[in-house]
LUMKESE-533451 format. One record per residue (C-alpha): x, y, z; residue number from 1. Coordinates in nm, 4 decimals. Each point is the difference from the previous one (the first is absolute). Last residue first. Example, Ala and Ser with C-alpha at 12.3 -4.5 7.8 and 13.67 -1.06 7.14 Angstrom:
2
{node {1.3670 -0.1060 0.7140} 2}
{node {-0.1370 -0.3440 0.0660} 1}
//
This chain:
465
{node {-0.7971 -8.6823 2.1562} 465}
{node {-0.1331 0.2535 -0.2287} 464}
{node {-0.3602 -0.0388 0.1131} 463}
{node {0.1114 0.0219 0.3384} 462}
{node {0.1738 0.3283 -0.0620} 461}
{node {-0.3150 0.1363 -0.1763} 460}
{node {-0.2287 -0.0790 0.2782} 459}
{node {0.2299 0.1788 0.2491} 458}
{node {-0.0067 0.3303 -0.2037} 457}
{node {-0.3693 -0.0344 -0.0429} 456}
{node {-0.0302 -0.0256 0.3894} 455}
{node {0.2191 0.2998 0.0600} 454}
{node {-0.2049 0.2355 -0.2269} 453}
{node {0.1891 0.0965 -0.3105} 452}
{node {0.2326 0.2914 -0.0339} 451}
{node {-0.1466 0.2902 -0.2177} 450}
{node {0.2399 0.1265 -0.2885} 449}
{node {0.1802 0.2993 -0.0634} 448}
{node {-0.1485 0.1973 0.2886} 447}
{node {-0.1023 0.3598 -0.0679} 446}
{node {-0.3552 -0.1170 -0.0754} 445}
{node {-0.1572 0.1571 -0.3065} 444}
{node {-0.2365 0.2780 0.0168} 443}
{node {0.1627 0.1678 -0.3086} 442}
{node {0.1055 0.3058 0.2361} 441}
{node {0.1325 -0.2579 0.2631} 440}
{node {0.2201 -0.1527 -0.2899} 439}
{node {0.1295 0.3363 -0.0833} 438}
{node {0.0895 0.0890 0.3595} 437}
{node {0.1677 -0.3385 0.0421} 436}
{node {0.2130 0.0445 -0.3042} 435}
{node {0.1008 0.3387 0.1076} 434}
{node {0.1036 -0.1541 0.3357} 433}
{node {0.2203 -0.2367 -0.1771} 432}
{node {0.1796 0.2924 -0.1722} 431}
{node {0.0434 0.1803 0.3125} 430}
{node {0.1465 -0.3152 0.1769} 429}
{node {0.2781 -0.0183 -0.2718} 428}
{node {-0.0135 -0.2237 -0.3054} 427}
{node {0.3501 -0.0951 -0.1270} 426}
{node {-0.0062 -0.0716 -0.3765} 425}
{node {0.2501 -0.1869 -0.2030} 424}
{node {0.0646 -0.3161 0.2171} 423}
{node {-0.3664 0.0046 0.0985} 422}
{node {-0.2187 0.1790 0.2653} 421}
{node {-0.3689 -0.0088 -0.0677} 420}
{node {-0.0449 -0.3055 0.2186} 419}
{node {0.1823 0.1355 0.2946} 418}
{node {-0.1702 0.3468 0.0121} 417}
{node {-0.3610 -0.1395 -0.0460} 416}
{node {-0.1441 -0.1978 0.2696} 415}
{node {0.1695 0.1479 0.3321} 414}
{node {0.1111 0.3314 -0.1541} 413}
{node {-0.3394 0.0848 -0.1335} 412}
{node {-0.1443 -0.1243 0.3042} 411}
{node {0.1954 0.2519 0.2291} 410}
{node {-0.0084 0.2808 -0.2350} 409}
{node {-0.3846 -0.0301 -0.0660} 408}
{node {-0.0895 -0.0652 0.3607} 407}
{node {-0.2899 0.2542 0.0186} 406}
{node {0.0224 0.2610 -0.2878} 405}
{node {-0.3670 -0.0256 -0.0953} 404}
{node {-0.0523 0.0970 -0.3651} 403}
{node {-0.0268 0.3006 -0.1902} 402}
{node {-0.0601 -0.0637 -0.3734} 401}
{node {0.0654 0.2908 -0.2348} 400}
{node {-0.1001 -0.0068 -0.3684} 399}
{node {0.1893 0.1146 -0.2977} 398}
{node {-0.1436 0.2600 -0.2551} 397}
{node {0.3249 0.2044 0.0007} 396}
{node {-0.1763 0.3090 0.1254} 395}
{node {-0.1534 -0.2065 0.2877} 394}
{node {0.3422 -0.1565 0.0674} 393}
{node {0.1465 0.3597 0.0587} 392}
{node {-0.2733 0.0925 0.2342} 391}
{node {-0.0010 -0.3114 0.2138} 390}
{node {0.3720 -0.0458 -0.0012} 389}
{node {0.0559 0.3615 0.1028} 388}
{node {-0.2391 -0.0305 0.3035} 387}
{node {0.1121 -0.3399 0.0971} 386}
{node {0.3739 0.0858 -0.0106} 385}
{node {-0.0526 0.3326 0.1920} 384}
{node {-0.1867 -0.1926 0.2817} 383}
{node {0.2618 -0.2993 0.0015} 382}
{node {0.3274 0.2051 -0.0478} 381}
{node {0.2042 -0.2543 0.2234} 380}
{node {0.2495 0.2398 0.1785} 379}
{node {-0.1925 0.0107 0.3131} 378}
{node {-0.0103 -0.3690 0.0168} 377}
{node {0.3805 -0.0367 -0.0245} 376}
{node {0.0564 0.3043 0.2206} 375}
{node {-0.1867 -0.1413 0.2648} 374}
{node {0.1608 -0.3530 -0.0323} 373}
{node {0.3348 0.1613 0.0278} 372}
{node {-0.0943 0.2188 0.2938} 371}
{node {-0.0839 -0.3223 0.2018} 370}
{node {0.0193 0.1698 0.3276} 369}
{node {-0.3359 0.1958 -0.0060} 368}
{node {-0.1954 -0.2527 -0.1942} 367}
{node {-0.3565 0.0600 0.1283} 366}
{node {0.0634 0.3625 0.1483} 365}
{node {0.1540 0.1470 -0.3176} 364}
{node {-0.3270 -0.0632 -0.1945} 363}
{node {0.0647 -0.1336 -0.3449} 362}
{node {-0.2014 -0.3285 0.0475} 361}
{node {-0.3350 0.1670 0.0328} 360}
{node {0.0271 0.2058 -0.3305} 359}
{node {0.1835 -0.3190 -0.1691} 358}
{node {-0.3143 -0.0628 -0.2348} 357}
{node {0.0642 -0.2752 -0.2793} 356}
{node {-0.2643 -0.1236 -0.2399} 355}
{node {0.2327 -0.2190 -0.1849} 354}
{node {0.0217 0.0376 -0.3839} 353}
{node {-0.1260 -0.2068 -0.2815} 352}
{node {0.0210 0.1471 -0.3518} 351}
{node {-0.2767 -0.0624 -0.2740} 350}
{node {-0.0005 0.0160 -0.3693} 349}
{node {0.2892 -0.2017 -0.1027} 348}
{node {0.1056 -0.0010 -0.3641} 347}
{node {0.3555 -0.0538 0.0806} 346}
{node {0.1302 0.3174 -0.1893} 345}
{node {-0.2804 0.1979 0.1927} 344}
{node {0.1039 -0.1428 0.3369} 343}
{node {0.3581 0.0778 -0.0761} 342}
{node {-0.0912 0.3804 -0.0770} 341}
{node {-0.2148 0.0132 0.3086} 340}
{node {0.2884 -0.1143 0.2120} 339}
{node {0.2462 0.2533 -0.1706} 338}
{node {-0.2416 0.2729 0.0738} 337}
{node {-0.0466 -0.1150 0.3530} 336}
{node {0.3831 0.0171 0.0910} 335}
{node {-0.0032 0.3690 -0.1716} 334}
{node {-0.2946 0.1190 0.1991} 333}
{node {0.1641 -0.1338 0.3215} 332}
{node {0.3212 0.1826 -0.0893} 331}
{node {-0.1558 0.3154 -0.0904} 330}
{node {-0.1827 0.0054 0.3298} 329}
{node {0.3046 -0.0479 0.1722} 328}
{node {0.1817 0.2707 -0.1689} 327}
{node {-0.2879 0.2382 0.0641} 326}
{node {-0.0002 -0.0715 0.3570} 325}
{node {0.3854 0.0952 0.0281} 324}
{node {0.2623 -0.2407 0.0618} 323}
{node {0.0010 -0.3886 0.0351} 322}
{node {-0.2457 -0.2208 -0.1171} 321}
{node {0.1984 -0.1649 -0.2702} 320}
{node {-0.2123 -0.2340 -0.2215} 319}
{node {0.0500 -0.3622 -0.1411} 318}
{node {-0.2263 -0.2002 -0.2263} 317}
{node {0.0729 -0.3545 0.0400} 316}
{node {-0.1211 -0.2627 -0.2523} 315}
{node {-0.0431 -0.3728 0.0566} 314}
{node {0.0844 -0.2615 -0.2802} 313}
{node {-0.2298 -0.1584 -0.2488} 312}
{node {-0.3563 -0.1113 0.0831} 311}
{node {-0.1089 -0.0818 0.3498} 310}
{node {-0.2986 -0.2533 0.0234} 309}
{node {-0.3321 0.1155 0.1273} 308}
{node {-0.2161 -0.1728 -0.2595} 307}
{node {-0.0701 0.3166 -0.1737} 306}
{node {0.3609 0.0891 -0.0517} 305}
{node {0.2227 0.1577 0.2606} 304}
{node {0.2414 0.2908 -0.0474} 303}
{node {0.2408 0.0898 0.2818} 302}
{node {0.0711 0.3311 0.1575} 301}
{node {0.2397 0.1300 0.2768} 300}
{node {-0.0442 0.3879 0.0393} 299}
{node {0.3113 0.1667 0.1475} 298}
{node {0.1695 0.1993 0.2838} 297}
{node {-0.2209 -0.0372 0.2860} 296}
{node {-0.1829 -0.2941 -0.1113} 295}
{node {-0.3272 -0.0491 -0.1595} 294}
{node {-0.0791 -0.3653 -0.1490} 293}
{node {-0.1482 -0.0021 -0.3563} 292}
{node {-0.2301 -0.2610 -0.1518} 291}
{node {-0.0633 0.0359 -0.3648} 290}
{node {-0.3278 -0.1912 -0.1374} 289}
{node {-0.1167 -0.2185 -0.2808} 288}
{node {-0.1614 0.0876 -0.3042} 287}
{node {-0.3717 -0.0609 0.1038} 286}
{node {0.0826 0.1364 0.3719} 285}
{node {-0.1858 0.3210 -0.0650} 284}
{node {-0.2850 -0.1742 -0.1709} 283}
{node {-0.0262 -0.2457 0.3119} 282}
{node {-0.0141 0.2844 0.2475} 281}
{node {-0.2919 0.1822 -0.1799} 280}
{node {0.0823 0.3482 -0.1061} 279}
{node {-0.0477 0.3341 0.1955} 278}
{node {-0.0809 0.2958 -0.1956} 277}
{node {0.2719 0.2425 -0.0518} 276}
{node {-0.0424 0.3471 0.1869} 275}
{node {0.0051 0.3030 -0.2278} 274}
{node {0.3401 0.1493 -0.0054} 273}
{node {0.0833 0.3322 0.1432} 272}
{node {0.2481 0.2578 -0.1420} 271}
{node {0.3570 0.1288 0.0566} 270}
{node {0.2393 0.2418 -0.1677} 269}
{node {0.3180 0.1169 0.1608} 268}
{node {0.1959 0.2805 -0.1456} 267}
{node {0.3720 0.0202 0.1252} 266}
{node {0.2483 0.2941 0.0258} 265}
{node {0.3439 -0.1052 0.0581} 264}
{node {0.2570 0.0860 0.2774} 263}
{node {0.3669 0.0912 0.0131} 262}
{node {-0.0223 0.1663 -0.3366} 261}
{node {-0.0898 0.3232 0.1643} 260}
{node {0.3462 0.0342 0.1268} 259}
{node {0.0574 0.2684 0.2738} 258}
{node {-0.1176 -0.1885 0.2940} 257}
{node {0.1985 -0.3225 -0.0905} 256}
{node {-0.1658 -0.3156 0.0319} 255}
{node {0.0626 -0.1730 0.3349} 254}
{node {-0.3314 -0.2098 -0.0143} 253}
{node {-0.1474 0.0175 -0.3589} 252}
{node {-0.2732 0.2477 -0.0555} 251}
{node {-0.3070 -0.1472 -0.1702} 250}
{node {-0.2199 0.2835 -0.1070} 249}
{node {-0.3769 -0.0625 -0.0285} 248}
{node {-0.2734 0.0135 -0.2482} 247}
{node {-0.3137 -0.1965 0.0702} 246}
{node {-0.2748 -0.1260 -0.2382} 245}
{node {-0.3274 -0.1692 0.0365} 244}
{node {-0.1550 -0.1423 -0.3139} 243}
{node {-0.3864 -0.0217 -0.0621} 242}
{node {-0.1203 -0.1387 -0.3387} 241}
{node {0.0101 0.2461 -0.3062} 240}
{node {-0.0080 -0.2969 -0.2471} 239}
{node {0.3294 0.1136 -0.1434} 238}
{node {0.1206 0.0469 0.3436} 237}
{node {-0.0783 -0.3565 0.0983} 236}
{node {0.1474 -0.1617 -0.2929} 235}
{node {0.3310 0.2128 0.0356} 234}
{node {0.0436 -0.1115 0.3702} 233}
{node {-0.0277 -0.3667 -0.1063} 232}
{node {0.2355 0.0716 -0.2985} 231}
{node {0.2430 0.1351 0.2635} 230}
{node {-0.0039 -0.2612 0.2469} 229}
{node {0.3550 0.0397 0.1252} 228}
{node {0.2596 0.2017 -0.2107} 227}
{node {-0.2296 0.2972 0.0181} 226}
{node {0.1313 0.3043 -0.1961} 225}
{node {-0.0472 0.3667 0.0961} 224}
{node {0.1104 0.3101 -0.2285} 223}
{node {0.1741 0.2909 0.1310} 222}
{node {-0.0966 0.3511 -0.0988} 221}
{node {-0.2600 0.0245 0.2550} 220}
{node {-0.3393 0.1691 -0.0644} 219}
{node {-0.1241 0.2414 0.2504} 218}
{node {-0.3966 0.0718 -0.0058} 217}
{node {-0.1788 0.3140 0.1023} 216}
{node {-0.2749 -0.0818 -0.2592} 215}
{node {0.2365 0.0710 -0.2962} 214}
{node {0.3627 -0.0912 -0.0057} 213}
{node {0.3227 0.1347 0.1570} 212}
{node {-0.1432 0.0588 0.3414} 211}
{node {0.2319 0.1667 0.2695} 210}
{node {-0.2565 0.2658 0.0641} 209}
{node {-0.2454 -0.2463 0.1173} 208}
{node {0.2050 -0.0431 0.3303} 207}
{node {-0.2445 0.1524 0.2443} 206}
{node {-0.2910 -0.1954 -0.1646} 205}
{node {0.1549 -0.3296 -0.0045} 204}
{node {0.1628 -0.1375 -0.3105} 203}
{node {-0.1778 -0.2783 -0.2205} 202}
{node {0.2829 -0.2095 -0.0848} 201}
{node {0.1181 -0.1108 -0.3568} 200}
{node {0.1853 -0.3153 -0.0939} 199}
{node {0.0994 -0.1188 -0.3483} 198}
{node {0.0649 -0.3863 -0.0278} 197}
{node {-0.1376 -0.0615 -0.3696} 196}
{node {-0.3229 -0.1346 0.1473} 195}
{node {-0.0705 0.3040 0.1998} 194}
{node {0.0518 0.0579 0.3776} 193}
{node {-0.2325 0.2356 0.1625} 192}
{node {0.0689 0.0935 0.3716} 191}
{node {-0.3196 0.1926 0.0995} 190}
{node {-0.2361 -0.1351 -0.2499} 189}
{node {0.0601 -0.3603 0.0146} 188}
{node {-0.1308 -0.3112 -0.2000} 187}
{node {0.1478 0.1044 -0.3032} 186}
{node {-0.2999 0.2451 -0.0583} 185}
{node {-0.2514 -0.0504 0.2709} 184}
{node {-0.2242 -0.3018 0.0076} 183}
{node {0.1305 -0.1324 0.3112} 182}
{node {0.2084 0.2423 0.2123} 181}
{node {0.3167 -0.1253 0.1303} 180}
{node {0.1391 0.0914 0.3527} 179}
{node {0.2640 0.2885 0.0440} 178}
{node {0.3362 0.0269 0.1307} 177}
{node {0.2751 0.2739 0.0239} 176}
{node {0.0345 0.0880 0.3601} 175}
{node {0.3284 0.0957 0.1314} 174}
{node {0.1030 -0.1122 0.3391} 173}
{node {0.2381 -0.2631 -0.1018} 172}
{node {0.1879 0.2528 -0.2234} 171}
{node {0.0383 0.2375 0.2947} 170}
{node {0.1399 -0.2757 0.2152} 169}
{node {0.2567 -0.1168 -0.2585} 168}
{node {0.0990 0.3787 -0.0637} 167}
{node {0.0517 0.0518 0.3762} 166}
{node {0.1771 -0.3076 0.0525} 165}
{node {0.2626 0.0932 -0.2547} 164}
{node {0.0399 0.3371 0.1343} 163}
{node {0.0453 -0.1212 0.3538} 162}
{node {0.2778 -0.2423 -0.1341} 161}
{node {-0.0749 -0.3632 -0.0264} 160}
{node {0.1722 -0.3270 0.0597} 159}
{node {-0.3056 -0.1286 0.2124} 158}
{node {0.2272 -0.0684 0.3069} 157}
{node {0.1639 0.3394 -0.0494} 156}
{node {-0.3656 0.1710 -0.0253} 155}
{node {-0.1013 -0.1342 0.3133} 154}
{node {-0.2780 0.2459 0.1173} 153}
{node {-0.1226 0.0750 -0.3389} 152}
{node {-0.0285 -0.4023 -0.0545} 151}
{node {-0.2889 0.0200 0.2621} 150}
{node {-0.2120 0.1706 -0.2780} 149}
{node {0.1008 -0.2260 -0.2886} 148}
{node {-0.1028 -0.2974 0.2159} 147}
{node {-0.3439 0.1876 0.1098} 146}
{node {-0.0987 0.0454 -0.3688} 145}
{node {-0.0529 0.3019 -0.2294} 144}
{node {-0.3310 0.0790 0.1660} 143}
{node {0.0220 -0.1154 0.3739} 142}
{node {-0.3348 -0.1416 0.1199} 141}
{node {-0.1041 -0.0735 0.3529} 140}
{node {-0.3734 -0.0844 0.0601} 139}
{node {-0.2529 0.1063 0.2296} 138}
{node {-0.3370 -0.1604 -0.0542} 137}
{node {-0.1089 0.0550 0.3680} 136}
{node {-0.0365 -0.4037 0.0443} 135}
{node {0.3291 -0.0499 -0.1831} 134}
{node {0.1758 0.2554 0.2012} 133}
{node {-0.1022 -0.1490 0.3315} 132}
{node {0.0726 -0.3465 -0.1283} 131}
{node {0.3586 0.0944 -0.0877} 130}
{node {0.0390 0.1714 0.3343} 129}
{node {-0.1382 -0.3294 0.2001} 128}
{node {0.2403 -0.2096 -0.2203} 127}
{node {0.2937 0.1931 0.0846} 126}
{node {-0.0472 0.0032 0.3616} 125}
{node {-0.0600 -0.3850 -0.0319} 124}
{node {0.3106 -0.0521 -0.1691} 123}
{node {0.2090 0.1798 0.2372} 122}
{node {-0.1513 -0.1980 0.2961} 121}
{node {0.0777 -0.3291 -0.1842} 120}
{node {0.3374 0.1182 -0.0772} 119}
{node {0.0475 0.0297 0.3732} 118}
{node {-0.1050 -0.3575 0.0465} 117}
{node {0.2256 -0.0911 -0.2653} 116}
{node {0.3052 0.1149 0.1559} 115}
{node {-0.0998 -0.1769 0.3345} 114}
{node {-0.0586 -0.3142 -0.1641} 113}
{node {0.3241 0.0314 -0.1868} 112}
{node {0.1979 0.0470 0.3250} 111}
{node {-0.1817 -0.2894 0.1686} 110}
{node {0.1156 -0.2241 -0.2807} 109}
{node {-0.1189 -0.2178 -0.2887} 108}
{node {-0.3393 0.1509 -0.0248} 107}
{node {-0.2878 -0.2252 -0.0256} 106}
{node {-0.1504 -0.2180 -0.2677} 105}
{node {-0.1442 0.1099 -0.3349} 104}
{node {-0.3215 -0.1415 -0.1309} 103}
{node {-0.1233 -0.1963 -0.2827} 102}
{node {0.3038 -0.2030 -0.0961} 101}
{node {0.0938 -0.0259 0.3526} 100}
{node {0.1986 0.1851 0.2658} 99}
{node {0.2329 -0.1159 0.2650} 98}
{node {-0.0107 0.1312 0.3501} 97}
{node {0.3206 0.1923 0.1061} 96}
{node {-0.1738 0.2440 0.2370} 95}
{node {-0.3510 -0.1078 0.0644} 94}
{node {-0.2707 0.1226 -0.2321} 93}
{node {-0.2018 0.3072 0.0737} 92}
{node {0.2597 0.2109 -0.1552} 91}
{node {0.0010 -0.1926 -0.3143} 90}
{node {-0.3924 0.0430 -0.0310} 89}
{node {0.0314 0.3879 0.0717} 88}
{node {0.2855 0.0489 -0.2519} 87}
{node {-0.2045 -0.1864 -0.2690} 86}
{node {-0.3092 0.2126 0.0575} 85}
{node {0.1736 0.3245 0.0180} 84}
{node {0.1887 -0.0721 -0.3276} 83}
{node {-0.3371 -0.1099 -0.1909} 82}
{node {-0.1719 0.3202 0.1222} 81}
{node {0.2812 0.2082 -0.1002} 80}
{node {-0.0108 -0.1418 -0.3531} 79}
{node {-0.3962 0.0534 -0.0180} 78}
{node {0.0537 0.3605 0.1020} 77}
{node {0.2692 0.0644 -0.2650} 76}
{node {-0.2371 -0.1698 -0.2600} 75}
{node {-0.2803 0.2422 0.1010} 74}
{node {0.2401 0.3110 -0.0382} 73}
{node {0.1097 -0.1310 -0.3244} 72}
{node {-0.3666 -0.0115 -0.1317} 71}
{node {-0.0414 0.3448 0.1526} 70}
{node {0.2864 0.1376 -0.1642} 69}
{node {-0.1195 -0.1378 -0.3351} 68}
{node {-0.3337 0.1642 0.0463} 67}
{node {0.1655 0.3539 0.0630} 66}
{node {0.2089 -0.0619 -0.2948} 65}
{node {-0.3079 -0.0722 -0.2139} 64}
{node {-0.1941 0.2884 0.1253} 63}
{node {0.3272 0.2483 -0.0560} 62}
{node {0.0208 -0.1454 -0.3747} 61}
{node {-0.3767 0.0533 -0.0586} 60}
{node {0.0229 0.3605 0.1146} 59}
{node {0.2911 0.0612 -0.2185} 58}
{node {-0.1279 -0.1688 -0.3021} 57}
{node {-0.3415 0.1906 0.0338} 56}
{node {0.1959 0.3440 0.0365} 55}
{node {0.1996 -0.0852 -0.2885} 54}
{node {-0.3087 -0.0609 -0.2150} 53}
{node {-0.1814 0.3109 0.1133} 52}
{node {0.3066 0.2339 -0.0501} 51}
{node {0.2713 0.1114 0.2037} 50}
{node {-0.0061 0.3040 0.2617} 49}
{node {-0.3840 0.0516 -0.0406} 48}
{node {-0.0847 -0.3615 -0.0310} 47}
{node {0.1725 -0.0663 0.3470} 46}
{node {-0.2762 0.1494 0.2263} 45}
{node {-0.2620 -0.1868 -0.2100} 44}
{node {0.1555 -0.3237 0.0490} 43}
{node {0.0214 0.0410 0.3691} 42}
{node {-0.3633 0.1043 0.0182} 41}
{node {-0.1115 -0.3120 -0.2293} 40}
{node {0.1999 -0.2367 0.2430} 39}
{node {-0.1687 0.1695 0.3133} 38}
{node {-0.3395 -0.0431 -0.1834} 37}
{node {0.0850 -0.3899 -0.0581} 36}
{node {0.0646 -0.0294 0.3610} 35}
{node {0.3059 -0.0473 0.2194} 34}
{node {-0.0592 0.0033 0.3787} 33}
{node {0.2247 -0.2999 0.0625} 32}
{node {0.3059 0.1989 -0.0378} 31}
{node {-0.0656 0.3651 -0.1019} 30}
{node {0.3535 0.0992 0.1134} 29}
{node {0.1595 -0.2463 -0.2216} 28}
{node {-0.2096 0.1271 -0.3070} 27}
{node {0.1128 0.3515 0.0682} 26}
{node {0.3647 -0.0996 0.0176} 25}
{node {-0.0245 -0.1850 -0.3044} 24}
{node {-0.1539 0.3139 -0.1787} 23}
{node {0.2876 0.2191 0.1208} 22}
{node {0.2516 -0.2653 -0.1165} 21}
{node {-0.1684 -0.0414 -0.3230} 20}
{node {-0.0090 0.3794 -0.0742} 19}
{node {0.3546 0.0396 0.0668} 18}
{node {0.0752 -0.2791 -0.2245} 17}
{node {-0.1993 0.1443 -0.2730} 16}
{node {0.2242 0.3071 0.0016} 15}
{node {0.3184 -0.2049 0.0110} 14}
{node {-0.0916 -0.2263 -0.2713} 13}
{node {-0.1166 0.2860 -0.2211} 12}
{node {0.3145 0.1833 0.0531} 11}
{node {0.2281 -0.3005 -0.0380} 10}
{node {-0.1866 -0.1067 -0.3179} 9}
{node {0.0398 0.3487 -0.1488} 8}
{node {0.3605 0.0151 0.0761} 7}
{node {0.0593 -0.3467 -0.1503} 6}
{node {-0.1488 0.0991 -0.3086} 5}
{node {0.1723 0.3322 -0.0328} 4}
{node {0.3324 -0.1659 0.0443} 3}
{node {-0.0665 -0.2313 -0.2867} 2}
{node {-0.1082 -0.3738 0.0318} 1}
//
């Protein structure tokens, strides 16, 4: 982009960011007393300083942010309740008492018991405050991100100077996003993106003098190109279907303050799909099934035919979940993309996955000493994987079958790991678990064969003798 384009985007983003911060503060003060009339009043106040469409986008973003904070608050309360229940149970047990698979035992020493007793009071006070905030509709939100805000006090650890941090902080608090409008030209009137990649923005009223096109619009000199789902986006805007757009500046950490090439401008387009109708299980399994076992660093997959027999060799789709959230999400999407490509090549229309949920297992109080196990289950992207796999498989026309995860790893290793190991192939425990998951989705027993009753076995031996 030209320097003029970047200057206009910065001024528009900063102006709308101030309005978004002000509206979010009003929405948070309203709390549970929010109503449709209050929403209309907020939108009316913002319209004079922007436009009706920008005001609608800002108020909707504020409402969505408040609702997200409420959901996170409820999840935090559930986590505190689970931790308190675990500590209270372990404190009631004798010191040194052994636990079972269903419930943990007592603490190992008197010193640990005393420390956990103090922690119980801390968590109880914290839970009381969170419940009071939840009942009052009071949430705590930081526009720009709490992590980046705390980095201001630790610039050396974040490898940032004050000027670099300030630039990132301002960029994160800009507001340049709007929802799509069905029936409007190219699916969006505020940030319009034409089929040839031209971007034009409806300027707010105070910045209308910066327009270089009719109707207070500014046309960017740069062109936009989508490397992913570009044809699908083109089909939607040709039909004037709703397409939401967001423009943001991605500043690399540690980038030089006086260099404008330290970050890049991106335009993100998104839209909603119609829900795919559910198909019968037998129709989904007509071409076989692929079972996948979720692990902390890879997906172990194996293809089974319609009779439940493994075909070919197992496949592993690795990912690295270290680094920023955007990097972790990209790694998961890349692994799922390779999995779906392989499924299409094999002609399989169903993927079986375990219905895992480690929300109750990640608590610090249940596996306090076993940090390695806590780190292992926390690293498994179960929630993100299920959400990504469901949405991406729906677009590829592949059905997802969620199965009960009970004993799949143990029974798979017991009945399938050794038979599937040969001189040229070594099946791992995860590969055997993938076979067990796929067989359970096909409603076949995980065992390779059922042992005969004892009296039948005796009769066969007598006949042979």
